[in-house]
C-alpha positions as CSV (number, residue, x, y, z in Angstrom):
1,M,-4.8,12.4,2.6
2,L,-5.1,8.6,2.9
3,V,-2.2,6.9,4.7
4,L,-2.2,3.3,3.4
5,Q,-0.5,0.9,5.8
6,D,0.7,-2.6,4.9
7,T,3.5,-5.2,5.5
8,T,5.5,-7.0,2.9
9,E,8.3,-9.6,3.0
10,F,11.5,-9.5,1.0
11,T,13.0,-13.0,0.7
12,F,16.6,-13.8,-0.5
13,K,18.4,-16.9,-1.5
14,R,21.0,-17.5,1.2
15,E,22.5,-20.6,2.8
16,G,21.3,-19.6,6.2
17,P,19.6,-16.6,7.9
18,A,22.5,-15.8,10.3
19,A,23.5,-12.6,8.6
20,A,20.3,-11.4,6.9
21,G,17.8,-12.9,9.4
22,F,14.7,-14.7,8.3
23,A,11.2,-13.7,7.4
24,A,9.2,-16.9,7.8
25,R,9.3,-20.6,8.0
26,A,7.1,-22.8,5.8
27,D,6.5,-26.6,5.7
28,H,6.6,-28.2,2.3
29,R,5.9,-31.8,1.4
30,K,7.8,-33.7,-1.3
31,A,6.2,-36.1,-3.8
32,G,6.6,-39.1,-1.4
33,G,4.9,-37.2,1.5
34,E,8.1,-36.4,3.4
35,A,7.9,-33.0,5.2
36,Q,10.6,-30.4,4.6
37,V,11.0,-27.2,6.5
38,H,12.0,-24.2,4.3
39,T,13.5,-21.1,5.9
40,G,12.6,-17.8,4.2
41,C,15.7,-15.6,4.6
42,G,15.1,-11.9,4.4
43,L,13.4,-8.8,5.7
44,L,10.0,-7.6,6.6
45,M,8.9,-4.0,5.9
46,H,5.9,-2.2,7.2
47,A,5.2,1.0,5.3
48,S,2.8,3.9,5.2
49,L,2.2,5.2,1.7
50,V,0.4,8.6,1.5
51,V,-1.9,9.2,-1.4
52,T,-4.5,11.8,-2.4
53,L,-8.2,11.0,-2.5
54,E,-7.7,10.5,-6.2
55,G,-4.9,7.9,-5.6
56,L,-1.8,10.0,-6.5
57,P,1.1,8.7,-4.3
58,L,2.8,11.5,-2.4
59,G,5.5,9.4,-0.7
60,L,6.2,7.3,2.3
61,A,5.4,8.8,5.7
62,A,6.8,5.8,7.7
63,A,8.7,2.6,7.2
64,K,9.9,0.0,9.6
65,F,12.2,-2.9,8.8
66,W,12.9,-6.0,10.9
67,T,13.8,-9.6,10.8
68,R,12.3,-12.3,13.0
69,E,15.7,-13.2,14.5
70,K,14.9,-10.3,16.9
71,F,11.9,-12.2,18.1
72,T,13.8,-15.3,19.3
73,G,11.8,-17.3,21.9
74,R,8.5,-15.6,21.0
75,A,6.8,-18.8,20.0
76,A,7.8,-20.4,23.3
77,L,6.5,-17.4,25.2
78,E,3.1,-17.5,23.3
79,K,2.7,-21.1,24.3
80,K,2.9,-20.2,28.0
81,A,0.9,-17.0,27.8
82,S,-2.2,-16.2,25.8
83,P,-1.2,-13.8,22.9
84,T,-4.2,-11.6,23.8
85,R,-2.7,-10.9,27.2
86,M,0.6,-9.7,25.9
87,A,1.1,-6.0,25.7
88,I,0.8,-4.6,22.2
89,A,4.3,-3.3,22.3
90,E,5.6,-6.9,22.7
91,K,3.8,-8.0,19.5
92,E,4.7,-7.5,15.9
93,S,1.2,-6.0,15.5
94,G,2.5,-3.0,17.4
95,R,4.0,-1.8,14.1
96,W,0.5,-0.5,13.0
97,L,0.4,1.8,16.0
98,D,4.1,2.9,15.6
99,S,3.4,3.7,11.9
100,M,0.3,5.7,12.8
101,R,2.2,7.8,15.4
102,Q,5.2,8.3,13.1
103,S,3.3,9.3,10.0
104,T,0.9,11.6,12.0
105,A,3.8,13.4,13.6
106,L,5.5,13.9,10.2
107,L,2.4,15.1,8.3
108,G,1.0,17.3,10.9
109,R,-2.7,18.3,11.2
110,A,-3.8,14.9,12.3
111,T,-7.4,15.4,11.3
112,R,-6.5,15.6,7.6
113,C,-5.1,12.0,7.6
114,V,-7.1,8.8,7.3
115,H,-5.1,5.7,8.1
116,V,-6.3,2.8,6.0
117,G,-5.6,-0.8,6.8
118,D,-6.7,-4.4,5.9
119,R,-8.0,-7.0,8.3
120,E,-4.6,-7.4,9.9
121,S,-5.0,-3.9,11.3
122,D,-8.3,-4.6,13.1
123,I,-6.7,-4.0,16.5
124,Y,-8.6,-2.2,19.3
125,E,-5.4,-0.4,20.4
126,L,-5.3,1.2,17.0
127,F,-8.7,2.7,17.5
128,S,-7.6,4.1,20.9
129,T,-4.3,5.4,19.5
130,A,-6.2,7.2,16.7
131,L,-8.4,8.9,19.2
132,E,-5.4,9.8,21.4
133,L,-3.6,11.4,18.4
134,G,-6.8,13.1,17.1
135,T,-6.4,11.4,13.7
136,R,-8.8,9.2,11.7
137,F,-8.8,5.6,10.5
138,L,-10.6,3.2,8.1
139,V,-10.1,-0.5,8.8
140,R,-11.5,-3.6,7.3
141,T,-12.7,-5.7,10.3
142,C,-12.2,-9.4,11.0
143,A,-13.5,-9.4,14.7
144,D,-17.1,-9.3,15.7
145,R,-16.8,-7.1,18.7
146,R,-19.2,-6.5,21.5
147,A,-21.5,-3.5,20.9
148,G,-24.1,-1.4,22.5
149,G,-24.6,-2.4,26.2
150,G,-22.1,-5.3,25.8
151,D,-24.8,-8.0,25.6
152,H,-24.6,-8.4,21.8
153,T,-22.2,-7.8,18.9
154,I,-21.7,-5.5,15.9
155,A,-23.1,-8.2,13.6
156,D,-26.3,-8.3,15.7
157,E,-26.8,-4.5,15.2
158,M,-26.0,-4.5,11.5
159,A,-28.4,-7.4,11.0
160,E,-31.2,-5.0,12.2
161,E,-30.1,-2.2,9.8
162,H,-31.9,-1.9,6.5
163,V,-30.1,-1.4,3.1
164,Q,-29.5,2.3,2.8
165,G,-28.0,2.4,-0.7
166,I,-27.0,0.5,-3.8
167,H,-23.5,0.9,-5.3
168,Y,-22.6,-0.4,-8.7
169,V,-19.0,-1.6,-9.2
170,D,-17.1,-2.6,-12.3
171,V,-15.4,-5.9,-11.6
172,R,-13.6,-8.8,-13.5
173,D,-13.8,-12.5,-12.9
174,T,-10.8,-14.8,-12.6
175,K,-10.5,-15.0,-16.4
176,G,-10.6,-11.2,-16.8
177,N,-14.1,-10.9,-18.1
178,P,-15.8,-7.6,-17.1
179,A,-19.0,-7.4,-15.2
180,V,-21.0,-4.9,-13.0
181,A,-21.7,-5.9,-9.4
182,A,-24.6,-4.4,-7.4
183,V,-23.5,-3.9,-3.8
184,E,-25.9,-3.2,-1.0
185,V,-24.6,-0.7,1.5
186,K,-25.5,-0.4,5.2
187,Y,-24.0,1.8,7.9
188,R,-24.6,2.5,11.5
189,R,-23.1,4.4,14.4
190,V,-22.1,1.8,17.0
191,L,-20.7,1.8,20.6
192,V,-17.9,-0.6,20.3
193,H,-16.5,-2.3,23.4
194,P,-12.9,-3.5,24.0
195,P,-12.0,-7.2,24.3
196,V,-12.8,-8.7,27.7
197,D,-9.2,-9.0,28.6
198,K,-8.6,-5.2,28.1
199,K,-10.7,-4.0,31.0
200,R,-8.9,-0.6,31.3
201,A,-9.8,0.4,27.7
202,S,-12.8,2.5,27.1
203,P,-15.6,1.8,24.5
204,H,-15.6,4.0,21.4
205,L,-18.4,5.3,19.3
206,L,-17.5,4.3,15.7
207,T,-19.2,3.9,12.4
208,V,-19.6,0.4,10.8
209,I,-20.1,0.1,7.1
210,H,-21.2,-3.2,5.4
211,A,-21.1,-3.7,1.7
212,T,-22.5,-7.0,0.4
213,E,-23.0,-8.0,-3.2
214,R,-26.4,-9.0,-4.4
215,G,-26.8,-12.5,-5.8
216,T,-24.0,-15.1,-6.4
217,P,-21.4,-14.1,-9.0
218,V,-20.0,-16.6,-11.5
219,G,-16.2,-17.1,-11.7
220,R,-15.3,-15.0,-8.7
221,L,-15.9,-14.5,-5.0
222,P,-18.7,-12.1,-4.0
223,I,-17.8,-8.7,-2.7
224,T,-18.2,-8.6,1.1
225,W,-16.6,-5.7,2.9
226,K,-17.0,-4.9,6.6
227,L,-15.4,-1.6,7.5
228,I,-15.1,0.4,10.7
229,T,-14.1,4.1,11.0
230,N,-14.1,7.1,13.2
231,V,-14.8,9.3,10.2
232,P,-18.4,10.7,10.3
233,V,-20.8,9.0,7.9
234,D,-24.3,10.5,7.7
235,T,-25.5,9.7,4.2
236,P,-25.3,6.8,1.7
237,E,-23.0,8.9,-0.5
238,E,-20.6,9.3,2.4
239,A,-20.6,5.6,3.0
240,I,-19.9,4.9,-0.7
241,E,-17.1,7.4,-0.5
242,K,-15.4,5.4,2.3
243,L,-15.7,2.3,0.0
244,H,-13.7,4.2,-2.6
245,W,-11.1,5.2,0.0
246,Y,-10.7,1.6,1.0
247,A,-10.4,0.4,-2.6
248,L,-7.4,2.7,-2.9
249,R,-5.6,0.6,-0.3
250,W,-4.5,-1.6,-3.3
251,R,-2.1,1.2,-4.2
252,I,0.3,0.1,-1.6
253,E,0.2,-3.4,-3.0
254,T,1.2,-2.0,-6.3
255,F,4.0,0.0,-4.7
256,H,5.3,-3.3,-3.2
257,K,5.1,-5.0,-6.6
258,I,7.2,-2.2,-8.1
259,L,9.9,-2.8,-5.4
260,K,10.0,-6.5,-6.1
261,S,9.3,-6.8,-9.9
262,G,10.6,-3.4,-11.1
263,C,13.5,-2.7,-8.7
264,R,14.2,-6.5,-8.4
265,T,14.9,-6.0,-4.7
266,E,15.0,-9.8,-4.0
267,E,17.8,-10.3,-6.4
268,A,20.2,-8.3,-4.3
269,K,23.4,-10.1,-3.3
270,L,24.2,-8.0,-0.2
271,R,24.9,-10.3,2.8
272,T,23.7,-8.5,6.0
273,A,20.3,-7.2,7.0
274,E,21.7,-3.7,7.7
275,R,23.0,-3.4,4.1
276,L,19.8,-4.8,2.7
277,V,17.7,-2.3,4.6
278,N,19.8,0.6,3.2
279,L,19.3,-0.8,-0.3
280,V,15.5,-1.2,0.1
281,A,15.3,2.3,1.6
282,V,16.8,3.7,-1.6
283,F,14.6,1.5,-3.7
284,C,11.6,2.9,-1.9
285,I,12.4,6.4,-3.2
286,V,13.0,5.1,-6.7
287,G,9.9,3.0,-6.6
288,W,7.8,5.9,-5.4
289,R,9.0,8.1,-8.3
290,I,8.1,5.5,-10.8
291,F,4.6,5.0,-9.2
292,W,4.2,8.8,-8.9
293,L,5.0,9.4,-12.6
294,T,2.7,6.6,-13.7
295,M,-0.3,7.9,-11.7
296,L,0.5,11.6,-12.5
297,N,0.3,10.7,-16.2
298,R,-3.2,9.4,-15.5
299,E,-4.5,12.0,-13.1
300,A,-2.9,15.2,-14.6
301,P,-1.5,14.3,-18.1
302,K,-1.6,18.0,-19.2
303,A,0.5,19.2,-16.3
304,P,3.7,21.0,-17.3
305,A,6.7,18.7,-18.0
306,A,8.9,20.7,-15.7
307,I,7.2,19.4,-12.5
308,A,8.4,15.8,-13.4
309,L,11.9,16.2,-14.8
310,T,14.9,18.5,-14.2
311,A,16.1,21.0,-16.8
312,T,19.0,18.7,-17.7
313,E,16.7,15.7,-18.1
314,L,14.4,17.7,-20.4
315,A,17.4,18.8,-22.5
316,V,18.5,15.2,-22.8
317,L,15.0,14.1,-23.7
318,D,15.0,16.8,-26.4
319,E,18.1,15.4,-27.9
320,I,16.8,11.8,-27.8
321,A,13.6,12.8,-29.7
322,K,15.6,14.8,-32.3
323,R,17.9,11.8,-33.0
324,K,14.8,9.6,-33.5
325,G,13.2,12.1,-35.8
326,R,10.5,13.2,-33.4
327,T,9.5,16.6,-32.1
328,P,11.2,17.5,-28.8
329,P,8.6,17.2,-26.0
330,S,10.3,19.0,-23.1
331,R,8.2,22.1,-23.3
332,A,5.0,20.1,-23.6
333,T,3.1,18.1,-21.0
334,V,3.7,15.2,-18.5
335,A,2.0,12.8,-20.9
336,D,4.4,13.8,-23.8
337,I,7.6,13.3,-21.9
338,L,6.5,10.0,-20.2
339,V,5.6,8.6,-23.6
340,E,9.1,9.5,-24.8
341,I,10.7,7.8,-21.7
342,A,8.4,4.8,-22.0
343,R,9.6,4.3,-25.6
344,L,13.1,3.6,-24.2
345,G,11.5,0.8,-22.2
346,G,9.8,-0.8,-25.2
347,Y,6.5,1.1,-25.3
348,L,5.2,1.3,-28.8
349,A,3.0,4.4,-28.4
350,R,0.4,3.3,-30.9
351,A,-2.9,5.3,-31.1
352,N,-5.0,2.7,-29.2
353,D,-2.3,1.8,-26.6
354,P,-3.2,2.5,-23.0
355,P,-0.9,5.0,-21.0
356,P,2.4,3.4,-20.1
357,G,2.4,1.4,-16.9
358,N,4.9,0.9,-14.0
359,K,7.0,-1.8,-15.6
360,V,7.6,-0.1,-19.0
361,L,8.3,3.2,-17.2
362,W,10.8,1.4,-14.9
363,R,12.7,0.0,-17.9
364,G,12.6,3.4,-19.7
365,L,13.7,5.4,-16.7
366,S,16.6,2.9,-16.0
367,K,17.9,3.4,-19.5
368,F,17.2,7.2,-19.4
369,A,19.1,7.6,-16.1
370,G,22.2,6.1,-17.8
371,I,21.9,8.3,-20.9
372,T,21.4,11.4,-18.7
373,Y,24.4,10.5,-16.5
374,G,26.6,10.1,-19.6
375,A,25.3,13.4,-21.0
376,T,26.1,15.3,-17.8
377,L,29.7,14.1,-17.9
378,R,30.2,16.0,-21.2
379,L,28.7,19.2,-19.9
380,P,30.8,22.0,-18.5
381,R,30.6,22.6,-14.8
382,G,27.7,24.8,-13.7
383,V,25.6,23.8,-16.8
384,V,23.8,20.9,-15.1
385,G,20.2,22.0,-14.3
386,N,18.1,21.3,-11.2
């Protein structure tokens, strides 16, 4: 299983951050050049989304909410003391370690989990925590750490390594035009040393993977990935597999988009941070179900419909199809029932249309939930199915 970690902000329009806290501050300049400070009122959430190696979302293994009103005085503290000398527990970046511990404890069998993070998760304490828990990680690096005997860096060692494989990737430029990128892949087992200020930490033997696109692409930035992992990599095929794993990290970005665009979390009118956290927690379950159904339709469209809907929901969907003059789909497949639900959200279901996406399923499920609730009110007690 891949455990995808990332942080997102939920901002709300409020007169002040007193009740709901604030997520960030930003400086804006008006047309005349006058500076204006804008307070982003809201919450931050760090989540761990568990997906299969095919990208099917299984649910959240951890979620942490906070507002920065809890970190009052932190900026002043960091001016007096170097942030690198602060304990990881005193920093917001400690959330990466907390999430790793929580999700590993929940899922069990730590070796079956690979925790995937972007460059913000390139924290040496995360490497140590993974070894302590007996779990695995795959992180995109931003720091060029000391390597080998400590007299050179990872970049020096990787510069000596020859290209060990070529991987072809389907990409699109900024205008959406398709292309194929040839990516050179290199990997090496490297002894990685901790930062100089962390003298008590031990060096770790890790695998570094570099993927660099050949040539200079037109209309987009070149692919340049530098990954580090404690998962064994012995062949070019295994290195390319880790690139596929990291590419799946985008699934948690899609999950956050569902929460904001589909569930419209940031339109909530609740006043306090505590109430907003409760609401977002419920939306996380709703958002996961939408995402799961969308991806299930793409990964296993012929799976039986009963794994996605309850008996009552299938009966209601039967009735909707009959009234529209269509064959009831409830005893068919996942693909059949999701098309029927997506129709409620505006999906046209034409022969050449792609499978329904997250947005149209969200609209369809919202309407379907109301229809199902109304139908259950007319059923005798004990008839409602599970």
